[in-house]
C-alpha positions, 0 to 999 in steps of 0.5 A: 189644793195639791195632794201634798197639801191634802196629806199635810192637812190629814196629818194635822187633823188629829192634833187639832181634833184633840185640841178641840176636844180638850176640857174647856174647849167650846164647840158650836152645837153644829159640830155635835153629832148628838145633842149636848147640854147648852149654856141656856136653852134658846128658841125662836119666839117669846122670852127665849127668842132671837131678840133675847138671845144676847141676854140669856147667857154671858156666853151668848153676848155676841148675839147682842154685842157682835158687829159681824152677825148673820144672817144679813140682807144681801144687797149692794153686793160688789162684783168681784173676781172670786175663787170658784167653789169646788164641791166634792160632795159624796152620797151618804145614807140618810141619818137625820136628827131633829134637834128642836131647832132644825133637821140636821144630816150629819156627814161622814167626812167624805165630802169636801169644799175647796175655795182657792187654797182653802180646803174644808170638810163638810160636817153637816147640813141643816134646814131653816124655814123660812130663809134666814138670809134675804136678797134685796129684802126678799125672803125665801121659802127655805134655806139649807146650810152646808157647814164646813170646817178646815183642819185649822178650825175655820168655818165656811157655810154654803147657803142655798136658798129655796123657792117654791116651784117644781118637785125636787127629787134630790130631797125625796130620800130625806123627806121619806125619813123626816124625823120630828119631835116624837121620833127625833131620828130619821134613818134609812139605807137610801142614799142622799146625792148631796151634790144634787142639793146644790143649784146648777149655777155656781155664782155666789155672794160672799161675806164674813159673818157668824153662826145664826144660832147661839152662841153666834160665834163670829169669824164664819165665811159665808158663801150664799148661792145666787141661784135658788133651788126649787121645792114643790108646795107639797115638799114645803108643807111636809117640812113645815109639818116638822118645824117652821119659823126657825129663822133668825131675823136679818142683822145689821150689815155694819159696813161689811163688804158683800161681794158677788162672783163674776 
């Protein structure tokens, strides 16, 4: 993206932000820096679990009626000449929040993703354990979602799958400050090198889907990194002490195209 295009995006941003914050505007909870009241409470098991989300509230109907829901099993991907994912992720201080459904790190607007001519700002990232997406039926130990938004309101999520393996020092600063139900904020002046949370290889799967939590809004661009990262068994156990089972089951593909970068 050219410098001129970035300046134009920055000029447009306040106008779009004002529209998004207008009375009646619906913002997914991923974009709330602090927890906001929900249409209806939801969870991951029992009467308010994923199988019931679509019946809990009319505003959640896409969880039942949508035809482009996420996550999915990534199988049968077609190789394609896709634009590279260009990451400009900057270090940030640890500002973790436990929201009852995940652990989330809110970003400060300094990190970006560029895909071809499309630019996105990194809004936050959060964790699921075990993974939500599967690859040829394989479930992973965890999954990290990096949630981005363009100035035009398009959402792009980069997913990083996590498998059991070696100790990953890039997670140490966060894990030392992990929040939980009793202490919902985890803060420290240590820096998270956000770019080091990504795998070294940048090949990815791409498809169109939805948010994986209510209201399960569709129109999300998904980029799932093909190469998993590793966390040691002790690191996985430390996160699962806080939350486990916060993964929506895979949803029907419904004929959607899944491509894989060459």
